matplotlib code that plots the C-alpha trace (Angstrom):
import matplotlib.pyplot as plt

x = [-14.9, -15.6, -19.2, -17.8, -18.7, -16.6, -14.4, -14.6, -17.5, -16.2, -17.4, -15.5, -12.5, -12.7, -13.2, -10.4, -7.9, -9.3, -8.4, -5.0, -4.3, -6.0, -4.2, -0.8, 0.4, 2.8, 3.9, 6.6, 8.5, 10.4, 8.3, 8.4, 10.6, 11.5, 14.2, 14.2, 15.3, 15.5, 17.3, 14.3, 12.7, 13.5, 13.1, 11.0, 10.7, 7.1, 6.1, 3.3, 3.7, 3.0, 0.8, -0.5, -2.7, -5.1, -7.3, -4.5, -3.6, -0.1, 1.3, 4.3, 6.4, 4.9, 5.5, 9.0, 8.9, 5.5, 7.1, 8.7, 7.9]
y = [27.3, 28.4, 26.6, 24.0, 20.4, 17.9, 16.6, 12.9, 11.2, 11.8, 8.4, 6.7, 8.4, 7.5, 3.7, 3.8, 5.1, 2.7, -0.1, 1.2, 1.2, -2.1, -4.0, -2.0, -1.1, -3.6, -3.2, -5.8, -6.4, -9.5, -11.8, -9.1, -9.7, -6.6, -7.5, -3.9, -1.9, -4.0, -1.2, 1.3, -0.7, -4.2, -6.6, -5.3, -1.9, -0.9, 0.6, 1.3, -1.2, 0.5, -2.7, -5.5, -8.4, -9.1, -11.4, -13.1, -12.9, -11.6, -11.5, -13.8, -10.8, -7.8, -4.3, -2.7, -1.4, -2.9, -4.5, -1.2, 0.4]
z = [0.5, -3.0, -3.0, -5.6, -5.3, -4.2, -7.0, -5.3, -3.6, 0.3, 1.3, -1.5, -0.6, 3.1, 2.0, -0.2, 2.6, 5.0, 2.6, 2.0, 5.6, 6.2, 3.4, 2.9, 6.4, 7.9, 11.5, 10.9, 7.9, 9.0, 6.7, 3.5, 0.6, -1.5, -3.9, -5.5, -2.6, 0.4, 2.6, 2.7, 5.5, 6.8, 9.9, 12.9, 11.1, 9.7, 6.6, 3.9, 0.9, -2.5, -3.7, -2.3, -3.5, -0.6, -2.4, -4.3, -8.0, -7.6, -11.1, -11.6, -12.9, -10.8, -11.9, -10.8, -7.3, -6.5, -3.2, -1.9, 1.2]

ax = plt.figure().add_subplot(projection="3d")
ax.plot(x, y, z, "-o")
ax.set_aspect("equal")
plt.show()
């Protein structure tokens, strides 16, 4: 609009958003444990998780709210 370059590579932004959708979106939270705020979404409800570890390596003490929806 102002003739400025894009601040972030558009393809990287697209790839990031696709990865967030692929790994963090849950259509059913029945199997998801959320000890911090279990009432935001539960059971058959869906939601977008703040953090996931799709390739393993979840910390034994993950950061606060990492399992929230």
